[in-house]
C-alpha positions as CSV (number, residue, x, y, z in Angstrom):
1,M,0.0,0.0,0.0
2,T,1.5,3.3,-1.0
3,G,0.2,6.9,-1.3
4,A,-2.1,7.3,-4.2
5,P,-1.9,10.8,-5.8
6,D,-4.8,10.1,-8.2
7,R,-7.4,10.1,-5.3
8,A,-8.0,12.1,-2.2
9,R,-6.1,10.6,0.7
10,R,-8.4,10.1,3.7
11,L,-6.0,11.3,6.4
12,Q,-4.3,14.2,4.6
13,G,-3.0,16.8,7.0
14,R,-3.7,14.8,10.1
15,T,-1.0,13.5,12.5
16,A,-0.8,10.1,14.1
17,V,1.4,8.5,16.8
18,V,1.8,4.7,16.6
19,T,3.5,3.0,19.5
20,G,5.6,-0.1,18.9
21,A,5.8,0.9,15.2
22,G,9.3,-0.4,14.7
23,Q,8.1,-3.8,13.5
24,G,5.2,-6.1,12.9
25,V,1.7,-4.9,13.2
26,G,2.8,-1.4,14.4
27,R,4.9,-1.0,11.3
28,G,2.0,-2.1,9.1
29,I,-0.3,0.4,10.8
30,A,2.3,3.2,10.4
31,L,2.8,2.5,6.7
32,A,-1.0,2.4,6.1
33,L,-1.7,5.7,7.9
34,A,1.1,7.4,6.0
35,A,-0.1,6.1,2.7
36,E,-3.4,7.8,3.5
37,G,-1.6,11.1,4.0
38,A,-1.1,11.3,7.7
39,N,2.1,12.6,9.3
40,V,3.2,9.6,11.2
41,V,5.3,9.4,14.4
42,V,7.0,6.1,14.7
43,A,7.2,5.7,18.5
44,A,9.6,2.9,19.3
45,R,11.8,1.9,22.3
46,R,14.8,1.7,20.1
47,A,15.9,4.0,17.2
48,E,17.5,0.9,15.5
49,T,14.0,-0.4,14.8
50,G,12.0,2.8,14.6
51,E,14.1,4.9,12.3
52,P,14.2,2.3,9.5
53,V,10.4,2.4,9.4
54,A,10.3,6.2,9.4
55,E,12.8,6.1,6.5
56,E,10.7,3.5,4.7
57,I,7.7,5.9,4.9
58,R,9.8,8.9,3.7
59,A,11.2,6.8,0.8
60,R,7.6,6.3,-0.3
61,G,7.1,10.1,-0.4
62,D,5.2,10.4,2.8
63,E,5.9,12.1,6.1
64,A,7.3,10.4,9.2
65,V,9.7,10.8,12.0
66,C,10.9,8.3,14.7
67,I,10.7,9.4,18.3
68,V,12.3,7.0,20.8
69,S,9.8,6.4,23.5
70,D,9.0,3.7,26.1
71,C,5.2,3.6,26.3
72,T,5.4,2.0,29.8
73,V,6.9,5.2,31.2
74,R,4.4,8.0,31.5
75,A,7.0,10.8,31.2
76,E,8.3,9.4,27.9
77,V,4.8,9.1,26.5
78,E,4.1,12.7,27.5
79,A,7.4,13.8,25.9
80,C,6.6,11.9,22.7
81,V,3.2,13.6,22.4
82,A,4.6,17.0,23.2
83,A,7.3,16.6,20.6
84,T,4.7,15.5,18.0
85,V,2.5,18.5,18.6
86,E,5.5,20.8,18.5
87,R,6.6,19.4,15.1
88,Y,3.2,19.0,13.4
89,G,1.0,21.4,15.3
90,G,-1.5,18.9,16.6
91,L,-2.3,15.3,17.1
92,E,-5.5,13.7,15.8
93,I,-4.8,10.0,15.9
94,M,-3.2,8.0,18.7
95,V,-2.6,4.3,18.2
96,H,-1.3,2.2,21.0
97,N,0.1,-1.0,19.6
98,A,3.3,-1.8,21.6
99,F,3.3,-4.9,23.8
100,K,5.9,-6.9,25.7
101,G,5.5,-10.0,27.6
102,G,3.6,-12.5,25.4
103,R,5.8,-15.5,26.0
104,A,4.1,-18.8,26.7
105,H,3.4,-19.9,30.3
106,R,1.0,-21.8,32.5
107,V,-1.0,-19.9,35.1
108,E,0.5,-22.1,37.9
109,D,3.9,-21.0,36.9
110,L,3.0,-17.3,36.3
111,D,5.3,-15.0,38.3
112,L,4.6,-11.4,39.2
113,D,7.3,-10.1,37.0
114,L,5.6,-11.5,33.9
115,W,2.2,-10.4,35.1
116,A,3.6,-6.9,35.6
117,E,5.3,-6.9,32.2
118,N,2.0,-7.8,30.5
119,S,0.0,-5.3,32.6
120,R,2.4,-2.4,32.0
121,S,2.6,-2.6,28.3
122,A,-1.1,-3.3,27.7
123,V,-3.1,-1.7,30.5
124,W,-0.9,1.0,31.9
125,A,0.5,2.1,28.6
126,S,-3.0,2.3,27.2
127,L,-3.9,4.7,30.0
128,Y,-0.7,6.7,29.6
129,T,-1.3,7.2,25.8
130,A,-4.9,8.0,26.3
131,Q,-4.2,10.6,29.0
132,A,-1.3,12.2,27.1
133,A,-3.2,12.4,23.8
134,Y,-6.6,13.5,25.4
135,P,-6.3,17.3,25.2
136,H,-5.2,17.1,21.6
137,L,-7.8,14.6,20.5
138,A,-10.4,16.7,22.3
139,A,-9.2,19.8,20.4
140,A,-9.5,17.8,17.2
141,G,-13.2,17.1,18.0
142,T,-14.8,14.8,15.4
143,D,-11.4,14.1,13.9
144,G,-10.0,12.8,17.2
145,R,-9.2,9.1,17.3
146,L,-7.8,6.6,19.8
147,V,-7.2,3.0,18.7
148,L,-5.9,0.3,21.0
149,V,-4.4,-2.8,19.5
150,T,-5.8,-5.7,21.6
151,S,-6.1,-9.4,20.6
152,P,-8.6,-12.1,20.0
153,A,-7.3,-13.5,23.2
154,G,-8.9,-10.6,25.0
155,V,-12.3,-11.9,23.8
156,E,-11.9,-15.7,24.0
157,G,-8.9,-16.1,26.3
158,S,-5.8,-18.2,25.8
159,G,-4.8,-21.5,27.3
160,G,-1.1,-21.0,26.3
161,I,-0.7,-17.4,27.6
162,P,-3.3,-17.0,30.3
163,A,-1.9,-13.6,31.5
164,Y,-2.2,-12.2,28.0
165,G,-6.0,-12.6,27.7
166,P,-7.0,-10.6,30.8
167,V,-4.7,-7.6,30.1
168,K,-6.0,-7.5,26.5
169,A,-9.5,-7.7,27.8
170,A,-8.8,-4.7,30.0
171,Q,-7.9,-2.7,27.0
172,R,-11.3,-3.4,25.5
173,A,-13.0,-2.3,28.8
174,L,-11.0,0.9,28.8
175,A,-11.9,1.6,25.2
176,K,-15.6,1.2,26.0
177,S,-15.3,3.5,29.0
178,L,-13.4,6.2,27.1
179,A,-15.8,5.9,24.2
180,R,-18.6,6.9,26.5
181,E,-16.6,9.7,28.2
182,W,-15.2,11.2,25.1
183,G,-18.2,10.6,22.8
184,P,-19.8,14.0,23.5
185,L,-16.6,15.6,22.2
186,G,-16.9,13.7,18.9
187,V,-13.7,11.6,19.7
188,T,-14.0,7.9,18.9
189,V,-12.2,5.1,20.8
190,N,-11.9,1.6,19.4
191,C,-9.9,-1.6,19.6
192,I,-8.6,-3.8,16.8
193,A,-7.8,-7.4,17.5
194,P,-5.5,-8.6,14.7
195,V,-3.8,-11.8,13.5
196,A,-1.0,-10.9,11.1
197,E,2.4,-11.9,9.9
198,T,5.0,-10.4,12.2
199,P,8.7,-11.2,12.9
200,A,7.6,-12.9,16.2
201,L,5.1,-15.1,14.3
202,A,7.6,-15.9,11.6
203,Y,10.1,-17.0,14.3
204,A,7.5,-19.2,15.9
205,F,6.7,-20.8,12.5
206,A,10.4,-21.4,11.9
207,E,10.7,-23.1,15.3
208,R,7.5,-25.1,14.7
209,P,6.7,-25.5,11.0
210,E,3.4,-27.3,11.7
211,L,2.1,-24.2,13.5
212,K,1.7,-22.2,10.3
213,D,-0.7,-24.8,8.8
214,R,-2.6,-24.9,12.1
215,V,-3.0,-21.1,12.3
216,E,-4.0,-20.8,8.6
217,A,-6.5,-23.7,8.9
218,R,-8.3,-22.0,11.8
219,T,-9.1,-19.0,9.7
220,A,-12.2,-18.9,7.5
221,L,-10.1,-17.3,4.7
222,R,-7.2,-19.8,5.1
223,R,-4.5,-17.2,5.3
224,I,-2.7,-15.1,7.8
225,G,-3.2,-11.3,7.5
226,D,-0.8,-8.8,6.1
227,A,0.1,-6.2,8.7
228,E,-0.1,-3.2,6.4
229,A,-2.9,-4.1,3.9
230,D,-5.2,-6.1,6.2
231,I,-4.6,-4.6,9.6
232,G,-3.3,-1.1,8.8
233,G,-6.2,-0.7,6.3
234,V,-8.8,-1.2,9.0
235,V,-7.0,1.3,11.4
236,A,-6.9,3.8,8.5
237,F,-10.7,3.4,8.1
238,L,-11.3,3.9,11.8
239,A,-9.0,6.9,11.8
240,G,-10.8,8.5,8.8
241,R,-14.1,10.3,8.6
242,A,-15.8,7.2,7.3
243,G,-15.1,5.6,10.7
244,G,-16.5,8.6,12.6
245,Y,-19.7,6.8,13.8
246,V,-17.8,3.7,15.1
247,T,-16.8,3.9,18.7
248,G,-16.5,1.6,21.7
249,Q,-16.0,-1.4,19.4
250,T,-13.5,-4.2,19.0
251,I,-12.8,-5.0,15.4
252,V,-11.6,-8.6,15.2
253,C,-9.4,-8.7,12.2
254,D,-8.2,-12.3,12.1
255,G,-9.5,-13.8,8.8
256,G,-12.4,-15.4,10.6
257,S,-10.6,-17.4,13.3
258,F,-12.9,-16.1,16.0
259,L,-16.6,-15.7,15.0
260,G,-18.2,-15.2,18.4
261,L,-19.2,-11.5,18.2
């Protein structure tokens, strides 16, 4: 997906911050938003991962900058937002995608360090990004958007990573609460629950070749999503004016693996 000069771009002139945009789903979302004309801030914990994505966007003729930021640290989130607004004059779209702590475990072996790691990057970071972005999203009014990247595990749970399900479910509850609180301002708040090709998933497939067939077979479409076209495209829709009447929802974007909503 690249910017298309022969049509109006849905996010032209708006600015987006995407956390965890140095790879995987976050990278795909950043590329998709930029292709629709948004100024994109690639917020990553390390410049080694974030800057190449920003450069990739610029090489396509779109606008992006990398800001090194750890979304689990409130002060760094606030500094990232402040730097974004100083550079671009505003912030209309905040996407919290970053997550750390998804390694496999059993609940009887779960230690507090792993629980805290899951909670900080999913729940606390969602709160930090929402609070830091709020005044700017409120100022944007009906153009204001907050998108939290959750997981199908936040809907149906997970037997292999039981700490992951509840923290992802907490993101969904926070989005519903903020949708109600911010709705009168015109600001929308939604979640997206993706399944897509990522470096982590590719590593898992390399370690366990049979896993790829199992994951694909579980989907109705018999394929694994593309982070930019399949996941980023949905976020771009939510971020645009066409998505302005969708709020408080979780869009499960997994090719039809989970069909319970």
